[in-house]
N, C-alpha and C positions, 0 to 999 in steps of 0.2 A: 761263198763254200759251206754257208749253214742258211735255211729258212725255213723258219716256221711260218706258217702260213693258215690264220683264223685258228690256233690251237686254242681249243677250250678240255676242261678237265674238272667233274665233280666229286667227290664224295660223299653219295646219298644226298639230301636237301644243299649239300654247300658248296659254291658253284666256288672250285679256287682260282682256274685261270678261262678268262672268258676273253675266246679270240681275239688269242696274243699272237702276233704275226710281227718279226725281225730278221733282217737281212744282216751276212757278217762275211767282208770280202776277201778273200784267202789273203793273210796274211794279219790281219786285225786284231783285235786284242777287244770281244767288246763283255761286256757285263753286266748281271743284272746284280738291282743293288734296290734293298728295301728294308723295311720292319720284317721282324719275326711274322710268319704267316701269309705274307702278301701272294706264295703261289712263289717265288722264283728257284727254291729246292727242287720245285715237282716239273719244274718247266726242263731245269737241269736232267732230272731223273729220265722223264719221257726222252730225251734229246736221246741220254744213253741207253733207254732200250729197257732199261729195270721196272717200269710202268708199263702199262699198255693202253695206247691214245684212244681216245674215245669220240675226237672231236676234233680235224684237221687237218693238215699233213706236214712233215719234214723230210728234209732232203740234203743230205749233206754231200758238199762235191756235186750236186743237180743229179745225186741217185736217191731215190725217193725210199729213207727207211725205214718210214712207217706210216700208215695213212687209213683212210676208213676200212680198206681191204687183206691189207698187209703192215706186216712188222718183223724187219731185219731182227735174228737175235742180235743178243751185245754183241757178243765173238764176231759174230762179222759185218760187224757196221766201218772196223775199225779209227776206234775212238782209243786216245790215253785220256784217262783220267786220274788225278790227283784229289784226292780222302784230305779228312778236317784231321783224325787223326794217323796218316800219313799208310795205313795199316803196310807194315812192313815186316817182313817174314821174319821175325824172333831167330831163328833158329841156321838162317842163312848169312855168310856176309854181305857185305857192300856190296864188291865187283857180284855176287850170284845172286844176288837182289834186284843189282839194274840188269843182269842178261837172263833174268827168269823169261820176260816171255819174247826171246831168241832166238828155242829149242830148230826151226825151220834155218839155221844158217850153220854153215860147216863152224869147227871150231878157233879158226879166224879166224872168221868173219867176224863169227862172235865177240872174241879178244880184241879186235879193232876198234867195233861199235860201245863196247862196254869201257874201252880205255878215252876212246874222245869222247863217249857222257862225263866218264869220272874225273875230264883237263874241262870240262865246260864248265862244269859246275862247284869246281876245283875242290875235285876230294881224293885225288890220287893215292897219297898215302895215307888216303882209311879205307882203300881196298878191301883191305885183308879182316877190320874189324866187324863186330855186331853190332845193331842198331841200339842196343842198351847200352855200347858205349861211346855215343855221339852225343853230343846235342842237339834239342830241337830243331834249330837251324841249319844243323848237320842234317838231321830224318826226313826234312824237306826237301832236302836238296837231292838226298838217294831218292827220294819218291816220283821227283819230275827229273831226274838223271833216267827210271825205271819205266818211266809214261812215255820218254819223247824217243826210249831207244828203238823202237820196233818202228819211227817215224812212221806216225798215226797224220789220220787228212784231220781230224780235228782233237783239238785238247780243253777236256776237263776238269776245270779246276772248284771244289764242293767248299767254301769257305779255307782257302786250305790252309791260313797262318790264326788262325783265333784261340790256338795253342798256344801262342807266344806272344813274350811281353811286349806293349805301346813300339819300343826303341828295336829288336826285333825285325819286329812285323814289316814296317817304316822300308827299314834297308833292305827285309831280303824282298818286301815287292819289288821294288827296285831290279832289286838285281834277276829275280825272277823278267820282267819284262824285258832288259837284256835279254836274257836267254833266248825265250824266244823269239824277239827279234831277230836275235843271228842266224835262227836257222827256221824263218821265215814261216811258223807256226797259226794259224789260225787257233786260235782258243776263248773258249768262254767259261767268264768266272763266277761265281754267285757267290754273294758277300752284302751284308749290315754296315760294313764300312766304309764311309764314305773318301776316308782319306786311301787307304785302299784303293778301292775304287777308280779314283783319281789319278794314282802313282801307276798301277800299270794297265787301263785301259783305253785306248782310243773313243769306243763310243759304249756310253752306258747311258742304260734302259732304268729308270725309278719306276716299281712299281707300288701301287697298291692294291689291296684288294682284289688281286685277281688281273689287273690292264696296264701296259705299258702306259704306266702319264705324260710320260718324256722317251723323247729314245733321240741322244746326242751327244755334240762333246761334252767333257766337261766341262769347258769355260761355258758354253752353251748353257748347261745347267744351273751353272751360277746368276750367270750373268742375265740371260734374257727362260726366267724358271715360263712353265704355259700357262701351271694354275696355282693354286693356294696352297697345295702341298707339294709341289716341289719343289715354290721358292721357302714351304716353311722345314722341309726336310735337309736341300741341302745348305749348307753354311748355316752362320748364323744370322738376325738379323730381324729386325719389329715391319710390321704394316701403320705405318701412319697416317692417318684423316688427312685428305686434299680433296679439293677444288680443282673441278676442272679450267683452265681461263681463254684458252683456246684451242688448234687442231694440237699440237708439241707443248705446248705447258701445261706443267702441274702445278698450284701454291699451297704448299708447305705449311709450318711453323715457322719452320729451319727458313724458308725461304721462299723464291721460285726457282722450279728447274724446266730446263729449255731443253730442247729437240728428245720430246717424246717422243717412240719409234712407235708405229700404229701396228708392228708383228708384238711390240710389248706392250700391248693396252689393251687384254683381255680379247683378245683376236678381232679387235673393231679399233680405228684410233676412239680419239681420247673426244676428239668432235663429236663423234658416232654416241657418246655418252651423254653429247649436248651439254653447250658452254653453261658453267652451272652445279653439276653435275657432282655428286660424292663420290669421290673414290677411297683404294687406299693405295698407297706406297709402297713399295719394298728399299728399305733402308738397309743397309748393310755396313757391320762398323767400318769398314775402308774407306767410306762413303764420306764419313763426318771425321776434318782434321781438326786439333787441338792448335786455339791460335790463339797467342794469348793478346792480342792484339783485335780481335773480334769482337763488336759489341754486345752478338749475342752470348749468352750465359746462359750455363748448365751447370746443374749441382746432381755432385758424386752424386751417385748413391749406395753402389756395391762398383768394388774390384777384386780385382784378379789376378796376380804375379805370375806372369809363363814368362820368367827369364830374359828374353831380350825387350819386349814391353808386357804392358799392365792391359788386361782390358773393362773399362769400366764400364755402370752403367749409369750413364744420365738420365737425372729428372730436368723435363722442361718446363717453362712458367707453369703449361698448360696444366700440367702432372704428367702429359706424354713422356716415357721409356725410349728414350735411345741408346744404341750400344756404340764404341766408338775403338779405336788400338792404336795404342800412346808408346813411344818406344822409352824404356822401364827408366830412363833416367828422369823423366818426368811422374813423381811419386806426388799423388795428387792425395789426399786423409778426406776419407768419407765425410761429407755437407760438403768441403769447400767448395765456389764453384769455378767453374774455368770457361775460356773463351773457344767457344770452335766456332767452326762454316764450312760449308756443307762442299762437295767434290765429285760430285754424280758424274759418271760416266756412262752409265745405262740406267734408262728409268722406266721399270715396268709398276705399271701402277692395273688393279683391277676395280670393278665395282665393288662400292662399299657394300656392307654386307649387314642385315638389321643385326638389329642386337639381337644375343644367344645364337646367331647362327653356329654350328661349329666350323673352325675357319682351319682345318684339315681337307674340307670338303673341297673338291675339285670346283 
């Protein structure tokens, strides 16, 4: 339903997008995720037609909406848009806002479609109210209903929940995904919040310096990051020094890690590094378990209480630090030593970088 093919865009000497390509199937929800300035919003604006494409081409439903010598006006692209600030008309009721793009329908058809949309987003009772009478979450649902009402080919969402508090943001992102799946809608979301991306999207593209560093499922991004940037940007974790012992074994301070997959080892088998090669292994908080019976001890250096669990920063005998999630009834003081053991399902290793090399580089 959506294809970006070698899309490039620059402002003066600054290259904002560098040969970006992606594909979304009909009914899929995709997300461009990355820090401020990575190029994700520029990509969305190009799909919407708000900017003139410099290189490459974009297709929606198999139709080229912009290319080297062609650009379809935004209003002709049959896209739905949901903005960060909702962009509701303050002088129109909820019902009138939702029906704004349905002028081509008869009155009966329009009323039927508006009613369907209000039921879908759970705002039937608020039909006669004005935007200022609604909560932020309700306003966002009105914006979503308005975007879906004309039955667009593709829905674009630009940081749609950034104005909401954390709890509402998480709740609404799940609700919006359910609504889009109910409608069979193809959508592209732009956000800097990975929790939002993971809650909503089927496929996520992690962007950095105008390049999609990795395009894949949330599971793969977390457990099989392609490079150091993705490993550091997604989730929490540390890179622990290790030594290659065999094609599928890496030894770290915490023990011997088995089953290193070729695709998870810097694009080559660990044997390709050479036995004895220095590597860095990604260790997530869920890779380390609290075990009082374990002979391996680590000192609690920092702790963050998060309700159901603690996130402990642990100092190993070598001075290296790792993170672990521990149920909150295990309440340990800073300076206390606790037993830990490894439980790693996905071993991700990178060639060890020389001292002083920026870790964010791919």
